[in-house]
C-alpha positions as CSV (number, residue, x, y, z in Angstrom):
1,M,89.5,108.2,119.7
2,G,91.3,106.2,117.0
3,D,94.7,105.3,115.5
4,V,95.5,107.3,112.4
5,F,98.4,106.1,110.2
6,I,100.1,108.8,108.3
7,S,101.9,107.7,105.0
8,H,104.5,110.0,103.7
9,S,107.8,110.6,102.1
10,A,108.5,114.0,103.9
11,R,112.1,113.6,104.9
12,G,114.2,116.4,103.4
13,D,111.0,118.3,102.3
14,A,110.6,121.2,104.8
15,F,107.0,122.0,103.9
16,A,105.9,118.5,103.7
17,M,107.4,118.0,107.3
18,A,105.8,121.0,108.5
19,V,102.3,119.7,107.4
20,L,103.1,116.4,108.9
21,E,103.9,117.9,112.3
22,K,100.8,120.2,112.1
23,I,98.6,117.1,111.6
24,E,100.3,115.1,114.2
25,E,99.9,117.8,116.8
26,G,96.1,118.3,115.9
27,L,95.3,114.7,115.9
28,R,96.8,114.4,119.5
29,G,94.6,117.4,120.4
30,K,91.5,115.5,119.3
31,T,92.7,112.6,121.4
32,H,93.5,110.4,118.4
33,T,96.9,108.5,118.1
34,P,98.9,109.4,115.1
35,L,101.0,106.5,113.8
36,V,104.0,107.8,112.0
37,D,107.5,106.7,111.0
38,Q,109.6,109.9,110.9
39,S,112.7,108.3,109.8
40,G,111.4,107.1,106.4
41,I,112.5,103.9,104.6
42,E,115.4,103.8,102.3
43,P,115.1,102.0,99.0
44,G,116.0,98.3,99.5
45,D,115.1,98.3,103.2
46,E,112.7,95.6,104.4
47,W,109.2,96.2,105.4
48,R,109.1,97.6,108.9
49,P,107.4,95.2,111.2
50,Q,105.7,98.2,112.9
51,L,104.4,99.8,109.7
52,V,102.7,96.5,108.7
53,D,101.2,96.4,112.1
54,W,100.0,99.9,111.8
55,L,98.6,99.5,108.4
56,A,96.7,96.4,109.4
57,R,95.1,97.9,112.4
58,C,94.7,101.7,111.9
59,D,91.1,103.3,112.0
60,A,92.1,105.9,109.5
61,A,95.0,107.1,107.5
62,V,96.4,110.3,105.9
63,V,98.4,110.0,102.7
64,L,100.8,113.0,102.2
65,L,101.6,113.2,98.5
66,N,104.5,115.2,97.4
67,N,106.7,114.5,94.4
68,A,108.9,112.1,96.6
69,A,105.8,110.1,97.7
70,L,104.6,109.7,94.1
71,H,107.8,108.0,93.3
72,S,108.2,105.9,96.5
73,S,107.5,102.2,96.2
74,W,106.9,102.2,100.0
75,V,104.1,104.8,99.8
76,R,102.6,102.7,96.9
77,R,102.6,99.6,99.1
78,E,101.0,101.5,102.0
79,V,98.3,103.0,99.9
80,N,97.7,99.5,98.3
81,I,97.1,97.9,101.7
82,L,94.8,100.6,102.8
83,M,92.8,100.5,99.8
84,W,92.6,96.8,100.0
85,R,91.1,97.0,103.3
86,K,88.6,99.5,102.1
87,A,87.7,97.3,99.1
88,L,86.9,94.6,101.6
89,G,84.6,96.7,103.4
90,A,86.6,98.0,106.4
91,P,85.1,101.3,107.8
92,L,88.4,103.0,107.1
93,L,88.8,106.7,106.5
94,V,91.6,107.7,104.1
95,V,92.3,111.3,103.6
96,P,94.9,112.0,100.6
97,V,96.8,115.3,100.8
98,L,98.3,117.0,97.7
99,L,101.4,119.0,98.1
100,D,103.9,120.7,95.8
101,G,101.0,121.8,93.6
102,L,100.3,118.4,92.5
103,S,97.2,117.6,90.5
104,T,95.2,114.4,90.6
105,G,96.5,113.8,87.1
106,A,99.9,113.4,88.5
107,V,98.4,110.9,91.1
108,K,97.0,108.9,88.2
109,Q,100.2,108.8,86.4
110,A,102.0,107.7,89.4
111,G,99.7,104.6,89.6
112,L,97.8,105.7,92.7
113,E,94.6,106.2,90.7
114,E,92.5,104.4,93.4
115,L,92.8,107.5,95.5
116,R,91.3,109.9,93.0
117,P,87.6,109.2,93.9
118,I,88.4,110.3,97.4
119,Q,88.1,114.0,98.3
120,F,91.6,115.4,98.4
121,A,93.0,118.1,100.9
122,R,95.0,120.7,98.8
123,T,96.1,124.3,98.7
124,A,93.9,126.4,96.6
125,Q,95.1,127.6,93.2
126,G,96.9,131.0,93.3
127,I,97.5,130.9,97.2
128,D,100.9,130.5,98.8
129,P,100.8,127.1,100.4
130,D,100.1,127.3,104.3
131,A,101.0,124.3,106.3
132,K,98.5,125.1,109.0
133,D,95.6,125.7,106.7
134,L,96.4,122.4,104.9
135,A,96.6,120.6,108.3
136,D,93.2,122.1,109.4
137,Q,91.6,120.8,106.2
138,V,92.7,117.3,107.1
139,L,91.8,117.5,110.8
140,G,88.4,118.8,109.8
141,R,87.7,115.2,108.4
142,F,88.5,113.7,111.8
143,A,85.9,115.5,114.0
144,E,84.0,112.5,114.8
145,L,86.2,109.6,113.9
146,P,84.7,106.3,115.3
147,R,86.9,103.4,116.2
148,A,86.7,101.1,113.3
149,A,84.7,98.0,113.9
150,T,87.6,95.6,113.8
151,G,86.9,91.9,112.9
152,T,83.8,92.7,110.7
153,D,85.7,92.8,107.3
154,P,87.3,89.9,105.6
155,M,90.8,91.1,106.2
156,S,90.3,91.6,109.9
157,F,88.5,88.4,110.2
158,W,91.4,86.5,108.4
159,L,94.0,88.1,110.6
160,G,92.0,87.2,113.7
161,N,91.8,83.6,112.7
162,L,95.6,83.5,112.1
163,A,96.1,85.0,115.6
164,L,93.8,82.4,116.9
165,Y,95.7,79.6,115.3
166,L,99.2,81.0,116.3
167,S,98.0,81.3,120.0
168,E,98.3,77.4,120.3
169,A,102.1,78.1,120.3
170,R,102.0,80.9,122.8
171,R,102.8,78.6,125.6
172,Q,106.3,78.4,124.0
173,P,107.4,82.1,123.4
174,S,110.7,81.0,122.0
175,V,108.8,79.2,119.1
176,L,107.0,82.4,118.3
177,A,110.1,84.5,118.4
178,E,112.0,82.1,116.0
179,A,109.0,82.1,113.6
180,A,109.1,86.0,113.9
181,R,112.9,85.9,113.0
182,A,112.2,83.5,109.9
183,L,109.8,86.5,108.8
184,K,112.7,88.9,109.4
185,V,111.1,90.4,112.5
186,E,114.1,91.3,114.7
187,G,115.5,93.5,117.4
188,E,112.9,95.6,119.4
189,F,110.0,94.2,117.4
190,L,110.5,90.7,118.9
191,A,109.0,92.1,122.1
192,H,105.7,92.6,120.3
193,V,105.6,89.0,119.2
194,T,106.1,87.6,122.7
195,A,103.9,90.1,124.4
196,Q,101.1,88.5,126.6
197,H,98.4,90.5,124.8
198,G,98.4,91.1,121.1
199,G,101.6,89.2,120.3
200,C,99.9,86.6,118.0
201,L,98.0,89.3,116.1
202,F,101.2,91.2,115.6
203,L,102.7,88.1,114.1
204,A,99.6,87.6,112.0
205,H,100.0,91.0,110.6
206,Q,103.5,90.2,109.4
207,L,102.2,87.3,107.5
208,L,99.9,89.5,105.6
209,V,103.0,90.7,103.5
210,A,105.7,88.2,104.1
211,P,107.5,86.7,101.1
212,P,106.3,83.1,100.5
213,E,109.7,81.6,101.3
214,R,109.8,83.3,104.6
215,M,106.1,82.3,105.3
216,E,107.0,78.7,104.5
217,K,110.1,78.8,106.9
218,A,108.0,80.4,109.7
219,L,105.4,77.6,109.3
220,D,108.1,74.8,109.7
221,V,109.2,76.5,112.9
222,L,105.6,76.7,114.3
223,A,104.1,73.4,113.0
224,P,105.6,71.1,115.7
225,S,103.9,73.2,118.4
226,L,100.4,73.0,116.7
227,Q,97.8,70.4,116.5
228,D,97.3,68.7,113.1
229,Q,93.9,70.4,112.5
230,T,95.4,73.7,113.4
231,I,98.3,73.1,111.0
232,R,95.7,72.4,108.3
233,R,93.7,75.4,108.8
234,L,96.9,77.8,109.1
235,T,98.3,76.4,105.9
236,S,95.1,76.8,104.1
237,A,94.8,80.3,105.3
238,L,98.3,81.2,104.1
239,N,98.4,79.1,100.9
240,A,97.5,82.0,98.5
241,T,99.8,84.7,100.4
242,W,102.4,84.2,97.5
243,V,100.1,86.3,95.2
244,D,101.3,89.9,95.1
245,E,99.1,92.2,97.3
246,E,98.6,94.9,94.5
247,A,97.5,92.2,92.1
248,A,95.1,90.8,94.7
249,R,93.6,94.2,95.4
250,S,93.1,94.7,91.7
251,A,90.8,91.7,91.6
252,L,88.3,93.5,93.9
253,P,85.6,96.0,92.9
254,A,86.2,99.6,93.7
255,P,85.5,100.3,97.4
256,G,81.8,100.7,98.1
257,R,80.7,99.8,94.5
258,Q,79.2,96.9,92.8
259,P,81.2,95.4,89.9
260,Q,79.8,96.4,86.4
261,E,80.9,94.1,83.7
262,M,84.4,93.6,85.3
263,T,86.9,91.2,83.6
264,L,90.1,90.1,85.1
265,L,92.9,89.0,82.9
266,L,95.5,86.6,84.6
267,N,98.4,85.3,82.5
268,A,98.3,81.8,84.2
269,F,97.5,78.2,82.9
270,S,96.0,76.6,86.0
271,N,92.4,77.0,87.4
272,S,94.0,76.6,91.0
273,T,96.2,79.8,90.3
274,A,93.3,81.8,89.4
275,E,91.4,80.5,92.4
276,Q,94.3,81.5,94.7
277,Y,94.4,85.0,93.3
278,I,90.7,85.2,94.4
279,R,91.4,83.7,97.8
280,R,94.3,86.1,98.4
281,A,92.0,89.2,97.2
282,T,89.3,88.1,99.5
283,C,91.6,87.0,102.3
284,N,89.9,83.4,102.3
285,A,86.6,84.9,103.1
286,I,83.8,82.2,103.4
287,H,80.9,84.7,103.4
288,G,80.2,87.3,100.7
289,F,82.1,85.8,98.0
290,E,81.5,82.9,95.8
291,T,83.7,81.4,93.1
292,K,83.1,78.8,90.4
293,T,85.3,77.6,87.6
294,I,84.4,76.4,84.2
295,G,86.0,75.5,80.8
296,S,84.6,75.5,77.4
297,L,86.4,74.9,74.2
298,P,83.8,75.4,71.4
299,M,84.0,72.8,68.6
300,G,81.4,74.2,66.2
301,E,81.1,77.1,63.7
302,D,79.1,79.3,66.1
303,R,82.0,79.9,68.5
304,V,80.6,83.0,70.4
305,G,77.1,81.2,70.6
306,E,78.4,78.0,71.9
307,R,80.4,79.8,74.6
308,I,77.7,82.1,75.8
309,R,75.1,79.3,76.0
310,T,77.5,77.1,77.9
311,W,78.5,80.1,80.4
312,E,75.1,81.2,81.0
313,N,74.0,77.7,81.9
314,A,77.0,77.3,84.1
315,V,76.2,80.6,85.9
316,W,72.6,79.6,86.7
317,K,73.6,75.9,87.6
318,E,76.6,76.8,89.6
319,F,75.7,79.9,91.5
320,F,72.1,79.4,91.9
321,D,71.3,75.6,91.4
322,A,68.9,76.4,88.6
323,D,68.7,73.5,86.2
324,S,65.6,74.6,84.3
325,E,64.3,77.8,82.8
326,E,61.5,77.8,85.6
327,E,64.0,77.8,88.3
328,R,66.1,80.7,86.9
329,M,65.4,83.6,89.2
330,F,67.8,85.7,91.4
331,P,67.6,85.4,95.2
332,N,66.8,88.5,97.3
333,D,70.2,88.7,98.8
334,L,72.0,88.7,95.4
335,G,73.7,92.2,96.0
336,T,75.2,91.0,99.3
337,R,77.8,88.7,97.6
338,T,80.5,89.2,95.0
339,H,80.5,86.4,92.4
340,Y,83.7,85.2,90.4
341,L,83.5,83.1,87.4
342,V,86.9,81.7,86.4
343,I,87.0,80.6,82.6
344,N,89.9,78.5,81.5
345,E,90.0,77.3,77.7
346,L,93.6,76.3,77.9
347,R,94.5,78.9,75.1
348,P,94.7,82.6,74.8
349,P,91.6,84.6,74.5
350,D,90.7,86.1,71.1
351,A,88.4,88.7,69.8
352,E,85.4,86.2,69.6
353,F,86.1,85.2,73.2
354,A,85.9,88.9,74.2
355,E,82.8,89.2,72.4
356,A,81.3,86.2,74.4
357,V,82.2,87.6,77.5
358,N,80.6,90.9,76.7
359,L,77.5,89.1,75.9
360,L,77.7,87.2,79.3
361,H,78.0,90.5,81.0
362,R,74.7,91.7,79.4
363,A,73.0,89.0,81.2
364,F,75.0,89.2,84.5
365,S,76.6,92.7,84.9
366,W,77.4,92.0,88.5
367,L,79.5,89.0,87.5
368,I,83.3,89.2,87.8
369,V,84.8,87.0,85.0
370,L,88.5,86.0,85.6
371,V,90.0,84.8,82.3
372,T,93.3,82.8,82.3
373,T,95.4,83.7,79.3
374,G,98.3,81.4,79.4
375,T,101.8,82.6,79.3
376,A,101.4,86.1,78.0
377,P,98.4,88.5,78.4
378,P,96.2,89.2,75.5
379,D,97.4,91.8,72.8
380,D,96.0,95.3,73.0
381,Q,93.5,94.7,70.4
382,V,92.0,91.7,72.2
383,R,92.2,93.5,75.5
384,Q,90.3,96.5,74.0
385,G,87.6,94.0,73.0
386,F,86.6,93.5,76.8
387,K,84.6,96.1,78.7
388,N,86.2,97.2,82.0
389,A,89.2,94.7,81.7
390,V,91.7,94.6,84.5
391,L,95.1,93.1,83.7
392,L,96.4,91.5,87.0
393,E,100.0,92.7,87.5
394,P,102.9,92.1,88.1
395,L,102.7,89.4,85.4
396,L,103.4,85.9,86.2
397,T,106.0,83.7,84.7
398,A,105.6,79.9,84.1
399,E,108.3,79.4,86.8
400,D,106.3,81.6,89.3
401,E,103.3,79.4,88.7
402,K,105.1,76.1,89.0
403,T,106.9,77.2,92.3
404,A,103.6,78.3,93.8
405,A,102.0,74.9,92.9
406,L,105.0,73.0,94.5
407,R,104.9,75.2,97.6
408,S,101.0,74.6,97.9
409,K,101.6,70.8,97.7
410,R,104.4,71.1,100.5
411,L,102.1,73.1,102.7
412,R,99.2,70.5,102.4
413,Q,101.6,67.8,103.3
414,L,103.1,69.5,106.3
415,P,101.2,67.5,109.0
416,D,102.0,64.2,107.1
417,R,105.7,65.3,107.0
418,L,105.8,65.9,110.7
419,A,104.4,62.4,111.2
420,G,106.9,60.9,109.0
421,M,104.4,59.7,106.5
422,C,105.9,61.4,103.4
């Protein structure tokens, strides 16, 4: 038995709705619980609190892809969160379904390329589409769906910690309700927040995607009801949530794969900004991910050589405590962790920089290199010089980065502000 989220944009599409209904019926027959919003979301609507809760806790998901879904920003966000969970190791089954005769090429063109490695359910070429046949293909994937082992992947662990911190305020339900209103959780969904069981986790789910200004308002409401240590842990856990979820997921290797010569390009100035992107991507994980930051501005003629020697020494020293050649050996558990190296030269990367990164990857193919590029991303020619380069989008502005830095400072100072010390 499991909870199965169904992502769709089926309203007004008779065939898509027929497939949706057949899948719902079949899931219930297999004692699974389908989680589906039949009414859909209009452009400009807020995130539905119930959808966020479902996405964060479901054991599996079906993604119905018709033409409307490929152009739906909401379906895109739903897919992003599902694939974010998978990239962090959640045992989450995702079954994409192609409707309207769509090809996997159309899926890629719509920006949902992360679904392409997954086996699609679809109607065979030259055969009239049949809702029951397509639903049966989907249901066949759910024959023995185990309930996901919640709490074992970084996102589940992070959400569980948030719920634990929030539970300190549970003795004052009105405070939790007011914090929920600050997050735009209203109406019937407030009952979920003040529920005896699961209310704090429901509120934690809303913080997963809350805009940063709402998160900060909610913290201001909650803080007087929390101990100083809890406030510090809560603000630390939420500090990086301003980073866009899609950009965060792009900073992770593909689900189930080790990174191979992966370079991330972030148009930011500050090391702390880069580190917050990684914290957002990994949901503040303290196990399984390591991040180190270096800077190196070559001064001599051998600019590539200077860089690669500096960076190689830094990798051995920072990640493996190897100061000498004799100490340079990899630990047995190297493959159990993801390693990020942030490189900031305080100026845009050029072709020589890209060449040096490629040489670094020859020695450490498993290393994810995050390069801060300044105000603008590198031009196409420089980008093509990197292997497996990923541009983290949406792009930042200088104002975005400054606003985030000031917000982080306010969050760190929150306990002192409550005590009247600043």
